[in-house]
C-alpha positions as CSV (number, residue, x, y, z in Angstrom):
1,X,-31.6,57.0,37.5
2,X,-34.7,55.0,38.4
3,X,-36.0,51.7,36.8
4,X,-39.5,52.3,35.6
5,X,-40.2,48.9,33.9
6,X,-38.7,45.5,33.1
7,X,-39.8,43.4,30.2
8,X,-38.5,39.8,29.7
9,X,-37.8,38.9,26.1
10,X,-36.3,35.4,25.8
11,X,-32.8,35.5,27.4
12,X,-32.9,39.3,27.7
13,X,-34.7,41.9,29.8
14,X,-35.5,45.3,28.4
15,X,-35.2,47.8,31.2
16,X,-36.8,51.3,31.0
17,X,-35.5,54.2,33.0
18,X,-36.8,57.6,33.9
19,X,-34.0,59.6,32.3
20,X,-32.8,57.6,29.3
21,X,-33.7,55.2,26.5
22,X,-34.5,51.5,27.4
23,X,-31.5,49.2,27.6
24,X,-31.4,45.5,26.9
25,X,-29.6,43.4,29.5
26,X,-28.8,39.7,29.7
27,X,-31.4,38.0,32.0
28,X,-28.7,36.6,34.2
29,X,-27.4,40.1,34.9
30,X,-30.8,41.3,36.0
31,X,-31.3,38.2,38.1
32,X,-27.9,38.1,39.8
33,X,-28.2,41.8,40.7
34,X,-31.8,41.5,41.9
35,X,-33.0,44.4,39.7
36,X,-36.6,45.5,40.2
37,X,-38.9,48.3,39.3
38,X,-38.3,51.5,41.2
39,X,-34.7,50.6,42.0
40,X,-32.3,53.6,41.9
41,X,-29.0,53.1,40.1
42,X,-26.0,55.3,40.2
43,X,-23.9,55.8,37.0
44,X,-21.0,53.5,38.2
45,X,-23.3,50.6,39.0
46,X,-25.2,51.1,35.7
47,X,-21.9,50.9,33.7
48,X,-21.0,47.7,35.6
49,X,-24.3,46.1,34.8
50,X,-23.7,46.9,31.1
51,X,-20.2,45.4,31.2
52,X,-21.5,42.3,33.0
53,X,-24.2,41.8,30.5
54,X,-21.9,42.1,27.5
55,X,-19.4,39.8,29.1
56,X,-22.0,37.1,29.4
57,X,-23.2,37.5,25.8
58,X,-19.6,37.4,24.6
59,X,-18.8,34.3,26.6
60,X,-21.9,32.6,25.3
61,X,-20.8,33.3,21.8
62,X,-17.3,32.0,22.5
63,X,-18.6,28.8,24.0
64,X,-20.8,28.2,21.1
65,X,-17.8,28.5,18.7
66,X,-15.8,26.2,20.9
67,X,-18.6,23.7,20.9
68,X,-18.4,23.4,17.1
69,X,-14.7,22.8,17.0
70,X,-11.4,23.5,18.7
71,X,-10.1,27.1,18.3
72,X,-6.8,28.7,19.1
73,X,-7.0,31.8,21.3
74,X,-6.1,33.9,18.2
75,X,-8.8,32.4,16.1
76,X,-11.4,32.9,18.8
77,X,-10.4,36.5,19.3
78,X,-10.7,37.2,15.6
79,X,-14.2,35.7,15.4
80,X,-15.4,37.6,18.5
81,X,-14.1,40.8,17.0
82,X,-16.0,40.1,13.8
83,X,-19.1,39.7,15.9
84,X,-18.5,43.3,17.1
85,X,-18.0,42.6,20.8
86,X,-15.9,45.2,22.6
87,X,-12.2,44.3,22.5
88,X,-11.7,44.8,26.3
89,X,-14.6,42.4,27.0
90,X,-13.2,39.9,24.6
91,X,-9.9,39.8,26.4
92,X,-11.6,39.2,29.7
93,X,-13.6,36.4,28.2
94,X,-10.5,34.8,26.7
95,X,-8.7,35.0,30.1
96,X,-11.7,33.5,31.8
97,X,-12.0,30.6,29.4
98,X,-8.3,30.0,29.7
99,X,-8.5,29.9,33.5
100,X,-11.3,27.4,33.3
101,X,-9.3,25.2,30.8
102,X,-11.9,25.7,28.1
103,X,-9.3,27.4,25.9
104,X,-5.8,26.0,25.6
105,X,-3.5,26.6,22.7
106,X,-1.3,23.6,23.5
107,X,-4.3,21.3,23.5
108,X,-5.6,22.9,20.3
109,X,-2.2,22.3,18.7
110,X,-2.2,18.6,19.8
111,X,-5.7,18.1,18.4
112,X,-4.7,19.9,15.2
113,X,-1.6,17.8,14.8
114,X,-3.7,14.6,15.2
115,X,-6.1,15.8,12.5
116,X,-3.6,17.1,10.0
117,X,-0.5,14.9,10.5
118,X,-2.2,11.6,11.1
119,X,-5.4,11.8,9.1
120,X,-4.5,14.2,6.3
121,X,-0.8,13.1,5.9
122,X,0.7,16.6,6.3
123,X,4.4,17.0,6.9
124,X,6.2,19.0,9.7
125,X,7.0,22.1,7.6
126,X,3.4,22.7,6.6
127,X,2.2,21.9,10.1
128,X,4.5,24.6,11.5
129,X,3.2,27.1,9.0
130,X,-0.4,26.3,9.7
131,X,-0.1,26.4,13.4
132,X,1.7,29.7,13.3
133,X,-1.0,31.1,11.0
134,X,-3.5,30.2,13.7
135,X,-1.7,32.3,16.2
136,X,0.1,29.5,18.2
137,X,3.2,30.6,20.0
138,X,6.5,29.2,18.4
139,X,7.5,27.6,21.7
140,X,4.2,25.6,21.8
141,X,4.6,24.6,18.2
142,X,8.1,23.3,18.8
143,X,7.0,21.4,21.9
144,X,4.0,19.8,20.1
145,X,5.9,18.9,17.0
146,X,8.2,16.8,19.2
147,X,5.3,14.4,19.4
148,X,5.3,13.8,15.6
149,X,6.1,10.1,14.9
150,X,9.0,10.2,12.5
151,X,8.4,6.6,11.3
152,X,4.8,7.3,10.7
153,X,5.7,10.5,8.8
154,X,8.1,8.5,6.7
155,X,5.6,5.8,6.0
156,X,3.0,8.5,4.9
157,X,5.6,10.2,2.6
158,X,6.4,6.8,1.1
159,X,2.8,6.0,0.5
160,X,2.1,9.4,-1.1
161,X,5.2,9.0,-3.2
162,X,4.1,5.6,-4.5
163,X,0.7,6.8,-5.4
164,X,2.1,9.9,-7.1
165,X,4.5,7.7,-9.1
166,X,1.7,5.5,-10.4
167,X,-0.1,8.6,-11.6
168,X,3.0,10.1,-13.2
169,X,4.0,6.8,-14.9
170,X,1.0,7.3,-17.2
171,X,2.7,10.4,-18.6
172,X,5.8,8.5,-19.6
173,X,8.2,10.8,-17.8
174,X,11.9,10.0,-17.6
175,X,13.2,9.0,-14.1
176,X,14.8,12.4,-13.4
177,X,11.6,14.4,-14.1
178,X,9.5,11.8,-12.3
179,X,11.5,12.1,-9.1
180,X,11.6,15.9,-9.4
181,X,7.8,16.0,-9.6
182,X,7.5,13.7,-6.6
183,X,9.9,15.8,-4.6
184,X,7.8,18.9,-5.4
185,X,4.6,17.1,-4.5
186,X,5.9,15.9,-1.1
187,X,7.4,19.3,-0.4
188,X,4.0,20.9,-1.0
189,X,2.6,18.5,1.5
190,X,5.1,19.9,4.1
191,X,7.5,17.0,4.3
192,X,11.2,17.9,5.0
193,X,13.8,17.7,2.3
194,X,15.9,15.1,4.1
195,X,12.9,12.8,4.5
196,X,11.9,13.3,0.9
197,X,15.4,12.4,-0.4
198,X,15.3,9.3,1.8
199,X,11.9,8.3,0.3
200,X,13.2,9.0,-3.3
201,X,16.3,6.9,-2.7
202,X,14.3,4.0,-1.4
203,X,11.5,4.3,-3.9
204,X,11.5,1.5,-6.3
205,X,11.9,2.9,-9.8
206,X,9.6,0.3,-11.3
207,X,7.0,0.5,-8.6
208,X,3.5,-0.1,-10.1
209,X,1.2,-0.5,-7.1
């Protein structure tokens, strides 16, 4: 096939051929391969150009997503699939980003832990479930959760329990029902049963503030 015309449109170049419909390529693909009018391309080279162009577009999209917030590999894969990029190209992009340390599930998990455990006061059980849902490998989850500060987690559970008790006191519940509701509340926040029981045992029954 022979290139009959090239037309720049933003970050793309529309290339016309003598034997097929025009194809839009990423400008970098055209530049890197030195494509010009009257160049003759064989089918294998043509297919490689298409693959290179799609790879660049897919990688650009991935980097934009990573620029907005941290993503796990699984999350990024799902979003790129939703954007209709070819799956085989997506896998190459993910591998490239991982090699360049732009995509790292362990770093994602650490950042997620900081946001959810420290700032949002979420317990270990819920953190495990949330990280697993985001496609993080169990070994990485177990490793990262070793960094959870047990004293901080206890302090957070106690603080939440005290606040909940103040709210429940207004409903004039008896002590058993009150502690049962606090247990359920802390459990829903992902705190482990042993820690919740410790909090309840040390929680002052007449705590008012």
